[in-house]
MIDOSE-1310 file (N, C-alpha, C; in nm, 2 decimals, decimal comma, always signed):
residues 108
xxxx	+0,08/-0,12/+0,00/+0,00/+0,00/+0,00/+0,09/+0,13/+0,00; +0,21/+0,11/+0,00/+0,30/+0,23/-0,01/+0,31/+0,31/+0,12; +0,29/+0,24/+0,23/+0,31/+0,31/+0,36/+0,19/+0,39/+0,41; +0,08/+0,38/+0,34/-0,04/+0,46/+0,38/-0,13/+0,36/+0,46
xxxx	-0,17/+0,40/+0,58/-0,25/+0,31/+0,66/-0,40/+0,35/+0,63; -0,48/+0,26/+0,68/-0,63/+0,28/+0,66/-0,68/+0,40/+0,73; -0,62/+0,42/+0,85/-0,67/+0,54/+0,93/-0,64/+0,67/+0,86; -0,53/+0,67/+0,78/-0,50/+0,80/+0,71/-0,59/+0,83/+0,60
xxxx	-0,65/+0,72/+0,53/-0,73/+0,74/+0,42/-0,88/+0,74/+0,45; -0,92/+0,72/+0,58/-1,06/+0,71/+0,61/-1,14/+0,83/+0,58; -1,08/+0,95/+0,60/-1,15/+1,07/+0,58/-1,16/+1,11/+0,43; -1,07/+1,06/+0,35/-1,06/+1,10/+0,21/-1,16/+1,02/+0,13
xxxx	-1,24/+1,09/+0,04/-1,33/+1,03/-0,05/-1,25/+0,99/-0,17; -1,30/+0,88/-0,23/-1,24/+0,83/-0,35/-1,33/+0,85/-0,47; -1,27/+0,91/-0,58/-1,35/+0,93/-0,70/-1,31/+0,82/-0,80; -1,42/+0,75/-0,85/-1,40/+0,64/-0,94/-1,48/+0,67/-1,06
xxxx	-1,43/+0,63/-1,18/-1,50/+0,64/-1,30/-1,56/+0,50/-1,34; -1,69/+0,50/-1,36/-1,76/+0,37/-1,40/-1,71/+0,32/-1,53; -1,67/+0,20/-1,54/-1,62/+0,15/-1,67/-1,73/+0,13/-1,77; -1,85/+0,11/-1,73/-1,96/+0,09/-1,82/-2,02/+0,22/-1,88
xxxx	-2,05/+0,32/-1,80/-2,12/+0,44/-1,84/-2,03/+0,56/-1,83; -1,91/+0,56/-1,78/-1,82/+0,67/-1,76/-1,87/+0,77/-1,66; -1,96/+0,74/-1,57/-2,01/+0,83/-1,47/-1,90/+0,83/-1,36; -1,90/+0,95/-1,29/-1,80/+0,96/-1,18/-1,87/+0,94/-1,05
xxxx	-1,82/+0,85/-0,98/-1,88/+0,81/-0,85/-1,78/+0,85/-0,74; -1,83/+0,92/-0,63/-1,75/+0,96/-0,52/-1,79/+0,86/-0,41; -1,69/+0,78/-0,36/-1,72/+0,68/-0,26/-1,65/+0,72/-0,13; -1,72/+0,71/-0,02/-1,66/+0,73/+0,11/-1,63/+0,60/+0,17
xxxx	-1,50/+0,57/+0,19/-1,45/+0,44/+0,24/-1,50/+0,42/+0,38; -1,52/+0,52/+0,46/-1,56/+0,50/+0,60/-1,70/+0,45/+0,60; -1,79/+0,51/+0,52/-1,93/+0,47/+0,51/-1,95/+0,35/+0,42; -1,85/+0,32/+0,33/-1,86/+0,22/+0,23/-1,99/+0,24/+0,15
xxxx	-2,00/+0,37/+0,10/-2,12/+0,40/+0,02/-2,08/+0,51/-0,08; -2,16/+0,52/-0,18/-2,15/+0,63/-0,28/-2,21/+0,75/-0,23; -2,14/+0,86/-0,22/-2,19/+0,98/-0,16/-2,23/+1,08/-0,27; -2,17/+1,06/-0,39/-2,20/+1,16/-0,50/-2,19/+1,08/-0,63
xxxx	-2,29/+1,12/-0,72/-2,29/+1,05/-0,85/-2,30/+1,16/-0,96; -2,20/+1,16/-1,05/-2,21/+1,26/-1,16/-2,23/+1,19/-1,29; -2,33/+1,22/-1,36/-2,36/+1,16/-1,49/-2,26/+1,19/-1,59; -2,23/+1,10/-1,68/-2,13/+1,12/-1,78/-2,19/+1,23/-1,88
xxxx	-2,09/+1,30/-1,95/-2,14/+1,39/-2,05/-2,21/+1,32/-2,17; -2,31/+1,37/-2,22/-2,38/+1,31/-2,33/-2,31/+1,34/-2,46; -2,29/+1,24/-2,54/-2,22/+1,27/-2,67/-2,31/+1,35/-2,76; -2,24/+1,45/-2,82/-2,31/+1,53/-2,92/-2,33/+1,46/-3,05
xxxx	-2,45/+1,42/-3,07/-2,48/+1,34/-3,20/-2,51/+1,44/-3,31; -2,52/+1,39/-3,43/-2,55/+1,48/-3,54/-2,70/+1,52/-3,53; -2,72/+1,65/-3,55/-2,86/+1,70/-3,55/-2,92/+1,68/-3,69; -3,04/+1,62/-3,69/-3,11/+1,59/-3,81/-3,24/+1,67/-3,80
xxxx	-3,29/+1,70/-3,92/-3,42/+1,77/-3,92/-3,52/+1,66/-3,91; -3,64/+1,70/-3,88/-3,75/+1,61/-3,85/-3,79/+1,52/-3,97; -3,78/+1,58/-4,09/-3,82/+1,50/-4,21/-3,72/+1,38/-4,23; -3,59/+1,41/-4,21/-3,49/+1,31/-4,23/-3,51/+1,20/-4,13
xxxx	-3,53/+1,24/-4,00/-3,56/+1,14/-3,89/-3,68/+1,05/-3,92; -3,79/+1,12/-3,97/-3,91/+1,04/-4,00/-3,89/+0,95/-4,12; -3,81/+0,99/-4,22/-3,78/+0,90/-4,33/-3,70/+0,78/-4,28; -3,60/+0,80/-4,19/-3,53/+0,69/-4,14/-3,61/+0,59/-4,06
xxxx	-3,71/+0,64/-3,98/-3,80/+0,56/-3,91/-3,89/+0,48/-4,00; -3,93/+0,54/-4,11/-4,02/+0,47/-4,21/-3,94/+0,36/-4,27; -3,81/+0,38/-4,31/-3,73/+0,28/-4,37/-3,71/+0,16/-4,28; -3,68/+0,19/-4,15/-3,67/+0,08/-4,05/-3,80/+0,00/-4,04
xxxx	-3,91/+0,07/-4,04/-4,04/+0,00/-4,03/-4,06/-0,09/-4,15; -4,02/-0,05/-4,26/-4,04/-0,13/-4,38/-3,95/-0,25/-4,38; -3,83/-0,23/-4,33/-3,73/-0,35/-4,31/-3,79/-0,45/-4,22; -3,84/-0,40/-4,10/-3,90/-0,49/-4,00/-4,02/-0,57/-4,06
xxxx	-4,10/-0,50/-4,14/-4,22/-0,56/-4,20/-4,18/-0,67/-4,30; -4,07/-0,64/-4,38/-4,02/-0,74/-4,48/-3,97/-0,86/-4,41; -3,89/-0,84/-4,30/-3,83/-0,95/-4,23/-3,94/-1,03/-4,16; -4,05/-0,97/-4,12/-4,16/-1,04/-4,06/-4,23/-1,13/-4,17
xxxx	-4,25/-1,07/-4,28/-4,31/-1,14/-4,39/-4,23/-1,27/-4,43; -4,10/-1,25/-4,44/-4,01/-1,37/-4,47/-4,02/-1,47/-4,36; -4,03/-1,43/-4,23/-4,04/-1,53/-4,12/-4,17/-1,60/-4,13; -4,28/-1,53/-4,16/-4,41/-1,58/-4,17/-4,42/-1,69/-4,28
xxxx	-4,36/-1,66/-4,39/-4,36/-1,75/-4,51/-4,28/-1,87/-4,47; -4,17/-1,86/-4,41/-4,08/-1,97/-4,37/-4,16/-2,06/-4,27; -4,23/-2,00/-4,18/-4,31/-2,07/-4,08/-4,42/-2,16/-4,14; -4,48/-2,10/-4,25/-4,59/-2,18/-4,32/-4,53/-2,30/-4,38
xxxx	-4,41/-2,29/-4,44/-4,35/-2,41/-4,51/-4,28/-2,50/-4,41; -4,26/-2,46/-4,29/-4,18/-2,53/-4,19/-4,24/-2,67/-4,17; -4,37/-2,69/-4,16/-4,43/-2,82/-4,13/-4,40/-2,91/-4,25; -4,41/-2,86/-4,37/-4,38/-2,94/-4,49/-4,24/-2,99/-4,50
xxxx	-4,15/-2,90/-4,46/-4,01/-2,93/-4,46/-3,98/-3,04/-4,36; -4,03/-3,02/-4,24/-4,01/-3,12/-4,13/-4,07/-3,25/-4,17; -4,19/-3,25/-4,23/-4,25/-3,38/-4,27/-4,16/-3,45/-4,37; -4,11/-3,37/-4,47/-4,02/-3,43/-4,57/-3,90/-3,49/-4,51
xxxx	-3,84/-3,42/-4,42/-3,72/-3,47/-4,35/-3,75/-3,60/-4,27; -3,86/-3,60/-4,21/-3,90/-3,72/-4,13/-3,92/-3,84/-4,23; -3,98/-3,82/-4,34/-4,00/-3,93/-4,43/-3,87/-3,98/-4,49; -3,78/-3,89/-4,52/-3,65/-3,93/-4,57/-3,57/-4,01/-4,46
xxxx	-3,58/-3,96/-4,33/-3,51/-4,03/-4,22/-3,57/-4,17/-4,20; -3,70/-4,18/-4,21/-3,77/-4,30/-4,19/-3,74/-4,40/-4,30; -3,73/-4,35/-4,42/-3,69/-4,44/-4,54/-3,55/-4,49/-4,52; -3,46/-4,40/-4,48/-3,32/-4,44/-4,45/-3,31/-4,54/-4,34
xxxx	-3,39/-4,52/-4,23/-3,38/-4,61/-4,12/-3,43/-4,75/-4,16; -3,53/-4,76/-4,25/-3,58/-4,89/-4,29/-3,48/-4,96/-4,38; -3,40/-4,89/-4,45/-3,30/-4,95/-4,54/-3,18/-5,00/-4,47; -3,15/-4,94/-4,36/-3,03/-4,98/-4,29/-3,05/-5,11/-4,20
xxxx	-2,96/-5,20/-4,20/-2,98/-5,32/-4,12/-2,97/-5,28/-3,97; -3,04/-5,36/-3,89/-3,04/-5,33/-3,74/-2,91/-5,40/-3,69; -2,83/-5,33/-3,62/-2,71/-5,38/-3,56/-2,71/-5,37/-3,41; -2,65/-5,47/-3,35/-2,65/-5,47/-3,21/-2,53/-5,37/-3,17
xxxx	-2,56/-5,28/-3,08/-2,45/-5,18/-3,04/-2,34/-5,25/-2,96; -2,22/-5,21/-2,98/-2,11/-5,27/-2,91/-2,10/-5,20/-2,77; -2,08/-5,29/-2,67/-2,07/-5,24/-2,53/-1,93/-5,25/-2,49; -1,89/-5,18/-2,39/-1,75/-5,19/-2,34/-1,72/-5,33/-2,29
xxxx	-1,81/-5,40/-2,24/-1,78/-5,54/-2,19/-1,75/-5,63/-2,31; -1,81/-5,60/-2,43/-1,79/-5,69/-2,54/-1,65/-5,67/-2,60; -1,58/-5,56/-2,57/-1,45/-5,53/-2,63/-1,34/-5,61/-2,55; -1,37/-5,66/-2,43/-1,27/-5,74/-2,36/-1,24/-5,87/-2,42
């Protein structure tokens, strides 16, 4: 600890930066609690006009609608695909000869 005892640092508050949100927290070691919280500065984003923002929202809504349509169509055909896979697996299982599985005791 570099020669500093706990009694010397009990009165001093510790300022810590949050790794997640970059907020500044002031912690009192004697109380073992946060005594002050300072929000991180908000990033200055690009300012858009309302028409540009509404256009972007409409484009995102169209993309979501198209993805939903694709998912709905895939779900309709899902039962047919699963039935076809089952029939193929059943046919393959009938063609294969039945073998007795090898056990560890059989290997001795």
